[in-house]
Residue, then its C-alpha position, 0 to 999 in steps of 0.5 A: m300307814k304300817k305295811l300290809r300283810l300281803g305283798p306282790i301277788a304272784d302270777e300262778k296258773p290259777v283253778r278254777l274255784s267259785v264264791e260267794l260272799p258277803a257284799a262288806v267283805h266284798r267291799d274290803l276286797v276291792e279297798y285293800a286291793r287298791l292299797l296294797a297295789r298302791e303301796n308295792g307300786q303296781g297297776e291296779i288288782a282285781p280282789t280275785k287274786l287276793i283271795p289265794p295269798m290270804l287264805a294260803r296265809f291263813m293257812e300258814g298261819d294255823r298251827a293246828f294245821a300245820r301240825t295235822k298236815r305234817s302228820r298226815t304227810s309223814s304218815v303217808d311218807p315211806d321215807h319217815g317210816 
C-alpha cells in the first residue's frame, strides 16, 4: 500500500465547528481513518479527527492562498513595512 498523505493525528485543543457532509464523503473519511490508524500503528481514529489536518494540508498546498496570506500578513506587520 502507498503511504497516505496524512501522518499521525496530533491531539490539540479543538474549536467546535458543525459541518454537514455528503454520506459518500463520510464513508470515505471512516475508511481513511481505518487505513491511517493501521498504517501508523494507532488505535481507532474518529473520522472527525481527520478533517482539521486534511483542511490544513489542503490550505498549505494552495499557492494562491499562501501568497494572499503572506501579502496580508506583511501589509499588517509593522516590521515589514
